C-alpha positions in Angstrom: -14.2 -22.0 30.9 -11.1 -20.1 30.0 -10.5 -16.5 31.0 -9.9 -15.5 27.3 -12.9 -14.8 25.0 -13.3 -16.7 21.8 -13.7 -13.8 19.2 -15.2 -14.4 15.8 -13.4 -11.2 14.6 -10.0 -10.3 16.1 -8.8 -6.8 16.2 -6.6 -5.5 13.5 -2.9 -5.2 14.2 -2.8 -1.6 12.9 -5.6 1.0 13.0 -9.1 0.6 14.4 -11.6 -2.2 13.7 -11.6 -5.8 13.0 -9.5 -8.2 10.9 -10.1 -11.4 9.0 -12.3 -13.9 10.9 -10.7 -16.6 12.9 -13.9 -18.7 13.3 -16.3 -20.3 10.9 -19.1 -18.2 12.4 -17.3 -15.0 11.4 -16.8 -16.3 7.8 -20.5 -17.2 7.8 -21.4 -13.6 8.8 -19.4 -12.2 6.0 -20.9 -14.6 3.4 -24.3 -13.6 4.7 -23.6 -9.9 4.3 -22.4 -10.5 0.7 -25.5 -12.5 -0.2 -27.7 -9.7 1.4 -26.1 -7.3 -1.1 -27.0 -9.5 -3.9 -30.5 -10.1 -2.7 -31.0 -6.3 -2.1 -29.7 -5.5 -5.6 -32.1 -8.2 -7.0 -35.2 -7.1 -5.4 -34.5 -3.4 -5.3 -32.6 -2.5 -8.4 -30.7 0.8 -7.8 -31.9 2.4 -11.0 -35.6 1.8 -10.1 -35.9 1.7 -6.4 -32.9 3.8 -5.3 -34.3 4.7 -1.9 -35.1 1.1 -1.0 -31.7 0.0 -2.3 -29.8 2.5 -0.1 -31.9 1.6 2.9 -31.4 -2.0 2.5 -27.7 -1.5 2.2 -27.6 0.7 5.3 -29.6 -1.8 7.2 -27.4 -4.8 6.2 -24.2 -2.8 7.0 -25.7 -1.9 10.3 -26.4 -5.4 11.2 -23.0 -6.5 10.0 -21.2 -3.9 12.2 -23.4 -4.8 15.2 -22.3 -8.5 14.9 -18.7 -7.4 14.6 -19.1 -5.3 17.6 -20.8 -8.0 19.7 -18.7 -11.0 18.7 -15.4 -9.3 17.9 -12.5 -8.2 20.0 -13.2 -4.7 21.6 -12.0 -2.2 19.1 -9.4 0.5 19.9 -6.7 2.1 18.0 -3.6 -0.2 17.7 -0.2 0.7 16.5 1.0 -2.9 15.9 3.2 -3.2 18.9 0.7 -4.9 21.3 0.5 -1.8 23.6 4.2 -1.1 24.0 5.3 2.6 23.7 6.2 4.0 20.2 9.6 5.4 19.6 
């Protein structure tokens, strides 16, 4: 077992958060997130079931962020210089 963790979502080079997935599992999570949007829109049309639509998007987004948090590199602000001092 290596000392380095195998992240699905690496940290962004600049800013806070995660970048493009580096593993198939990360791409699967993104695909599932997009499909969940389509299903939520299909079952709860925003013009008819606005509350359910918003709640569904909120839940899907919360699950997506939770997976990124658990399977991604720990988030922190990055300046793109890998921790070296800024000049």
